[in-house]
C-alpha positions in Angstrom: -11.7 5.7 4.2 -9.7 8.8 3.2 -10.0 11.9 5.4 -10.4 14.6 2.9 -11.1 17.3 5.5 -7.4 17.8 6.0 -4.7 19.1 3.6 -3.5 16.7 1.0 0.3 16.2 1.3 2.5 13.6 -0.3 4.5 11.2 2.0 7.3 9.0 0.7 8.3 6.1 2.9 10.9 3.2 2.6 12.0 0.1 4.4 15.0 -2.1 4.2 14.6 -5.3 2.2 16.5 -7.3 4.8 13.9 -6.4 7.4 11.0 -7.5 5.2 12.6 -10.9 4.5 12.6 -11.6 8.3 8.9 -10.7 8.8 6.6 -13.4 10.1 4.1 -15.0 7.7 0.8 -13.2 8.0 -2.2 -15.1 9.5 -5.8 -14.4 8.4 -9.0 -14.8 10.4 -11.1 -17.9 9.7 -13.2 -17.6 6.6 -10.5 -15.6 4.6 -7.7 -16.6 2.4 -5.0 -15.1 0.2 -5.5 -15.0 -3.5 -3.3 -13.8 -6.3 -4.9 -11.9 -9.2 -7.0 -13.9 -11.7 -8.4 -12.4 -14.9 -11.6 -10.6 -14.0 -10.3 -9.5 -10.6 -9.8 -6.0 -11.9 -13.4 -5.4 -11.1 -12.8 -6.5 -7.5 -9.8 -4.1 -7.3 -11.9 -1.2 -8.7 -14.7 -1.9 -6.2 -12.2 -1.8 -3.3 -10.5 1.4 -4.4 -13.8 3.1 -5.0 -15.1 2.0 -1.6 -12.2 3.6 0.2 -12.5 6.9 -1.7 -9.5 6.6 -4.0 -11.6 7.2 -7.1 -14.9 9.0 -7.6 -16.5 6.0 -9.4 -15.8 2.3 -9.9 -15.5 3.0 -13.6 -12.6 5.4 -13.1 -10.9 3.0 -10.9 -11.3 0.2 -13.4 -10.1 2.5 -16.2 -7.0 3.3 -14.2 -6.2 -0.3 -13.4 -6.8 -1.3 -17.0 -4.3 1.2 -18.3 -1.7 0.9 -15.5 -1.6 -2.8 -14.8 -3.7 -5.0 -17.1 -1.0 -4.9 -19.9 1.1 -6.9 -17.4 -1.3 -9.7 -16.6 1.4 -12.3 -16.0 3.1 -10.0 -13.4 -0.3 -9.3 -11.8 -0.7 -13.1 -11.3 2.5 -13.1 -9.3 2.3 -9.7 -7.5 -1.3 -8.5 -7.0 -2.7 -9.9 -3.8 -6.2 -10.1 -2.4 -7.6 -11.2 0.9 -10.7 -13.2 -0.1 -13.9 -13.6 1.8 -14.6 -17.2 1.0 -18.3 -17.0 2.2 -19.2 -14.0 0.1 -16.7 -14.9 -2.7 -15.3 -11.4 -2.9 -12.2 -9.4 -2.2 -11.9 -7.8 1.2 -8.5 -6.2 0.9 -5.7 -5.8 -1.6 -2.0 -4.9 -2.0 0.3 -5.0 -5.0 4.0 -5.9 -5.0 5.2 -3.7 -7.9 8.3 -1.7 -8.9 9.2 1.6 -10.5 11.7 1.9 -13.4 12.8 5.3 -14.6 15.0 5.4 -17.6 18.7 5.4 -16.6 17.9 4.8 -13.0 17.9 1.8 -10.6 14.7 -0.3 -10.5 13.0 0.2 -7.2 10.7 -2.2 -5.4 7.4 -0.5 -4.6 4.3 -1.3 -2.5 1.2 -0.2 -4.4 -2.5 0.3 -3.4 -2.9 -1.2 0.0 -6.7 -1.0 0.7 -9.4 -2.7 2.8 -13.1 -2.5 2.1 -14.7 -0.4 4.9 -17.0 -3.4 5.7 -13.9 -5.4 6.7 -11.7 -2.9 8.4 -10.3 -3.3 11.9 -9.8 -7.1 11.4 -6.1 -7.0 10.5 -6.7 -7.7 6.9 -4.9 -4.7 5.5 -1.9 -5.5 7.6 -1.9 -9.1 6.5 -2.2 -8.4 2.8 0.5 -5.7 3.0 2.9 -8.1 4.6 2.1 -10.7 1.9 2.9 -8.2 -0.8 6.1 -7.0 1.0 7.4 -10.6 1.4 6.7 -11.0 -2.3 8.8 -7.9 -3.0 11.6 -9.2 -0.8 11.6 -12.4 -2.8 11.3 -11.0 -6.3 13.2 -7.7 -6.2 16.8 -7.1 -5.6 16.8 -3.4 -4.6 18.0 -2.8 -1.0 14.9 -0.8 -0.1 11.2 -1.0 -0.7 9.4 2.3 -1.3 5.8 3.5 -1.2 3.8 6.6 -1.6 1.0 7.6 0.7 -0.6 10.9 1.8 -2.0 12.7 4.8 -5.6 11.7 3.8 -4.5 8.2 4.6 -2.9 8.9 8.0 -4.2 5.6 9.3 -2.1 3.9 6.6 0.9 5.9 7.8 0.5 4.3 11.2 0.4 0.8 9.6 3.5 1.4 7.6 5.4 2.7 10.6 4.5 -0.5 12.4 5.8 -2.6 9.5 9.2 -0.9 9.7 8.9 1.9 7.2 10.3 5.3 7.8 9.4 8.6 6.1 11.9 9.9 3.5 13.2 13.4 4.1 14.4 14.3 0.6 13.5 13.4 -2.9 10.4 12.3 -4.6 9.5 8.8 -5.8 8.1 7.9 -9.2 5.9 10.7 -10.3 5.2 11.8 -6.7 6.7 14.8 -5.0 7.7 14.7 -1.3 6.0 17.2 1.0 8.3 16.7 4.0 8.3 18.5 6.4 5.0 20.3 5.4 2.9 17.2 6.4 4.4 17.0 10.0 1.9 19.4 11.6 -1.0 17.6 9.8 0.1 14.2 11.2 0.7 15.7 14.6 -3.0 16.5 14.8 -4.2 13.1 13.5 -2.0 10.3 14.8 -1.3 9.2 18.4 1.8 10.8 20.1 3.6 7.5 20.2 3.2 7.0 16.5 4.3 10.6 15.8 7.5 9.9 17.9 8.1 6.8 15.9 7.7 8.8 12.7 10.4 11.3 13.8 12.8 8.6 15.1 12.7 6.6 11.9 13.1 9.4 9.3 15.4 8.4 6.5 
Protein backbone atom coordinates (compact mmCIF):
# COMPACT_ATOMS: atom_id res chain seq x y z
CA UNK A 1 0.00 0.00 0.00
CA UNK A 2 1.09 3.57 -0.60
CA UNK A 3 2.03 5.64 2.43
CA UNK A 4 0.31 8.94 1.70
CA UNK A 5 1.15 10.35 5.14
CA UNK A 6 4.53 11.53 3.83
CA UNK A 7 5.41 14.08 1.12
CA UNK A 8 4.99 12.90 -2.46
CA UNK A 9 8.31 13.23 -4.29
CA UNK A 10 9.37 11.75 -7.64
CA UNK A 11 12.26 9.31 -7.78
CA UNK A 12 13.93 8.28 -11.05
CA UNK A 13 16.05 5.12 -11.01
CA UNK A 14 18.02 3.14 -13.59
CA UNK A 15 19.99 -0.10 -13.93
CA UNK A 16 22.46 -1.41 -16.49
CA UNK A 17 20.96 -3.78 -19.05
CA UNK A 18 23.99 -6.10 -18.79
CA UNK A 19 23.28 -6.58 -15.08
CA UNK A 20 19.69 -7.55 -15.81
CA UNK A 21 20.73 -10.14 -18.40
CA UNK A 22 22.71 -11.97 -15.72
CA UNK A 23 19.91 -12.10 -13.14
CA UNK A 24 18.79 -15.54 -12.07
CA UNK A 25 15.40 -16.76 -13.24
CA UNK A 26 12.72 -15.94 -10.64
CA UNK A 27 11.11 -18.78 -8.70
CA UNK A 28 7.51 -18.64 -7.47
CA UNK A 29 5.94 -20.36 -4.46
CA UNK A 30 3.81 -23.42 -5.07
CA UNK A 31 0.36 -22.57 -6.38
CA UNK A 32 1.49 -19.57 -8.44
CA UNK A 33 2.60 -19.19 -12.04
CA UNK A 34 3.69 -16.49 -14.44
CA UNK A 35 1.21 -15.40 -17.07
CA UNK A 36 1.44 -12.87 -19.87
CA UNK A 37 -1.46 -10.54 -20.59
CA UNK A 38 -4.56 -12.04 -22.19
CA UNK A 39 -7.55 -10.01 -23.43
CA UNK A 40 -9.72 -9.29 -20.41
CA UNK A 41 -6.78 -9.12 -17.98
CA UNK A 42 -7.09 -5.35 -17.97
CA UNK A 43 -9.71 -5.87 -15.25
CA UNK A 44 -7.20 -7.83 -13.18
CA UNK A 45 -4.63 -5.05 -13.62
CA UNK A 46 -7.16 -2.41 -12.58
CA UNK A 47 -8.12 -4.39 -9.49
CA UNK A 48 -4.47 -4.71 -8.42
CA UNK A 49 -3.63 -1.05 -8.94
CA UNK A 50 -6.74 0.06 -7.09
CA UNK A 51 -5.97 -2.35 -4.23
CA UNK A 52 -2.54 -0.81 -3.64
CA UNK A 53 -3.91 2.75 -3.75
CA UNK A 54 -2.61 3.91 -7.12
CA UNK A 55 -6.12 4.91 -8.26
CA UNK A 56 -9.18 6.04 -6.27
CA UNK A 57 -11.43 3.51 -8.02
CA UNK A 58 -11.10 0.40 -10.17
CA UNK A 59 -12.89 2.24 -12.96
CA UNK A 60 -10.27 4.98 -13.04
CA UNK A 61 -7.53 2.36 -13.13
CA UNK A 62 -9.30 0.55 -15.95
CA UNK A 63 -9.82 3.78 -17.89
CA UNK A 64 -6.11 4.60 -17.55
CA UNK A 65 -5.02 1.15 -18.74
CA UNK A 66 -7.49 1.24 -21.62
CA UNK A 67 -6.10 4.54 -22.85
CA UNK A 68 -2.40 3.96 -22.15
CA UNK A 69 -1.90 0.29 -23.04
CA UNK A 70 -4.89 -1.42 -24.68
CA UNK A 71 -4.21 0.10 -28.11
CA UNK A 72 -1.04 -2.02 -28.05
CA UNK A 73 -2.57 -5.43 -27.27
CA UNK A 74 0.09 -7.41 -29.15
CA UNK A 75 2.83 -5.73 -27.13
CA UNK A 76 0.95 -6.38 -23.91
CA UNK A 77 0.87 -10.06 -24.76
CA UNK A 78 4.67 -10.00 -24.85
CA UNK A 79 5.44 -7.51 -22.08
CA UNK A 80 2.75 -7.31 -19.38
CA UNK A 81 3.36 -9.98 -16.75
CA UNK A 82 1.19 -11.29 -13.95
CA UNK A 83 1.82 -13.68 -11.10
CA UNK A 84 -1.28 -15.86 -11.14
CA UNK A 85 -2.91 -17.53 -8.15
CA UNK A 86 -3.93 -20.81 -9.76
CA UNK A 87 -6.32 -21.81 -6.97
CA UNK A 88 -8.28 -18.55 -6.97
CA UNK A 89 -7.76 -17.96 -10.70
CA UNK A 90 -6.76 -14.34 -10.26
CA UNK A 91 -3.75 -12.05 -10.53
CA UNK A 92 -1.66 -11.58 -7.38
CA UNK A 93 1.02 -9.26 -8.79
CA UNK A 94 1.98 -7.51 -12.00
CA UNK A 95 4.80 -5.70 -13.77
CA UNK A 96 5.14 -4.41 -17.31
CA UNK A 97 8.26 -4.37 -19.50
CA UNK A 98 7.63 -1.21 -21.52
CA UNK A 99 9.58 1.64 -23.09
CA UNK A 100 9.51 5.41 -23.49
CA UNK A 101 9.94 7.07 -26.86
CA UNK A 102 10.17 10.84 -27.05
CA UNK A 103 10.36 12.45 -30.47
CA UNK A 104 13.94 12.90 -31.58
CA UNK A 105 15.35 11.02 -28.58
CA UNK A 106 16.65 7.53 -27.91
CA UNK A 107 14.06 4.88 -27.05
CA UNK A 108 14.50 3.91 -23.40
CA UNK A 109 13.57 0.62 -21.77
CA UNK A 110 11.25 1.19 -18.83
CA UNK A 111 9.77 -0.88 -16.01
CA UNK A 112 6.13 0.06 -15.38
CA UNK A 113 3.59 -0.57 -12.64
CA UNK A 114 5.13 -3.15 -10.29
CA UNK A 115 2.33 -3.97 -7.84
CA UNK A 116 1.29 -6.79 -5.51
CA UNK A 117 -2.20 -7.22 -4.08
CA UNK A 118 -1.98 -6.54 -0.31
CA UNK A 119 -3.45 -10.01 0.29
CA UNK A 120 -0.32 -11.56 -1.29
CA UNK A 121 2.45 -9.27 -0.06
CA UNK A 122 5.55 -10.51 1.79
CA UNK A 123 5.72 -13.70 -0.29
CA UNK A 124 8.31 -12.50 -2.81
CA UNK A 125 5.78 -12.20 -5.63
CA UNK A 126 6.52 -8.55 -6.40
CA UNK A 127 10.22 -9.26 -6.64
CA UNK A 128 9.63 -12.28 -8.86
CA UNK A 129 7.36 -10.49 -11.33
CA UNK A 130 9.70 -7.48 -11.42
CA UNK A 131 12.60 -9.76 -12.36
CA UNK A 132 10.46 -11.46 -15.00
CA UNK A 133 9.67 -8.08 -16.56
CA UNK A 134 13.28 -6.89 -16.32
CA UNK A 135 14.58 -10.00 -18.07
CA UNK A 136 11.98 -9.37 -20.77
CA UNK A 137 13.33 -5.84 -21.19
CA UNK A 138 16.91 -7.09 -21.36
CA UNK A 139 15.85 -9.48 -24.11
CA UNK A 140 13.61 -7.17 -26.14
CA UNK A 141 15.20 -3.71 -25.78
CA UNK A 142 18.64 -2.53 -26.88
CA UNK A 143 19.11 0.54 -24.68
CA UNK A 144 22.05 0.23 -22.29
CA UNK A 145 19.98 1.20 -19.28
CA UNK A 146 16.52 0.40 -17.96
CA UNK A 147 14.64 3.22 -16.24
CA UNK A 148 11.74 3.45 -13.85
CA UNK A 149 9.77 6.07 -11.98
CA UNK A 150 8.68 5.62 -8.41
CA UNK A 151 7.89 7.94 -5.50
CA UNK A 152 8.41 8.36 -1.79
CA UNK A 153 4.90 7.01 -1.11
CA UNK A 154 6.27 3.69 -2.41
CA UNK A 155 9.43 3.64 -0.29
CA UNK A 156 9.14 -0.14 0.12
CA UNK A 157 9.39 -0.41 -3.66
CA UNK A 158 12.54 1.74 -3.55
CA UNK A 159 14.10 -0.91 -1.31
CA UNK A 160 13.11 -3.59 -3.82
CA UNK A 161 14.63 -1.71 -6.75
CA UNK A 162 17.87 -1.10 -4.86
CA UNK A 163 18.13 -4.83 -4.20
CA UNK A 164 17.66 -5.49 -7.93
CA UNK A 165 20.59 -3.29 -8.89
CA UNK A 166 18.88 0.05 -9.57
CA UNK A 167 20.40 3.33 -8.52
CA UNK A 168 18.71 6.70 -8.10
CA UNK A 169 19.37 9.24 -10.87
CA UNK A 170 20.71 12.59 -9.67
CA UNK A 171 19.83 14.76 -12.66
CA UNK A 172 17.15 14.81 -15.29
CA UNK A 173 13.56 13.67 -15.45
CA UNK A 174 12.18 10.65 -17.22
CA UNK A 175 9.23 10.53 -19.57
CA UNK A 176 6.70 13.02 -18.16
CA UNK A 177 8.07 12.76 -14.61
CA UNK A 178 10.25 15.32 -12.92
CA UNK A 179 13.12 14.31 -10.66
CA UNK A 180 12.94 15.49 -7.04
CA UNK A 181 16.49 14.53 -6.07
CA UNK A 182 17.80 15.50 -3.51
CA UNK A 183 14.53 16.69 -1.92
CA UNK A 184 13.38 13.13 -1.24
CA UNK A 185 16.51 12.10 0.67
CA UNK A 186 15.27 13.30 4.10
CA UNK A 187 11.94 11.56 3.52
CA UNK A 188 13.61 8.25 2.69
CA UNK A 189 16.01 8.64 5.61
CA UNK A 190 13.01 8.52 7.91
CA UNK A 191 11.40 5.52 6.24
CA UNK A 192 13.93 2.97 5.01
CA UNK A 193 16.52 1.05 7.06
CA UNK A 194 19.99 2.63 7.39
CA UNK A 195 21.62 -0.11 5.31
CA UNK A 196 19.23 0.55 2.42
CA UNK A 197 19.76 4.30 2.74
CA UNK A 198 23.53 3.77 2.53
CA UNK A 199 23.02 1.65 -0.59
CA UNK A 200 20.91 4.44 -2.08
CA UNK A 201 23.72 6.95 -1.55
CA UNK A 202 26.44 4.58 -2.83
CA UNK A 203 24.58 3.74 -6.03
CA UNK A 204 23.56 7.22 -7.14
CA UNK A 205 23.91 7.63 -10.90
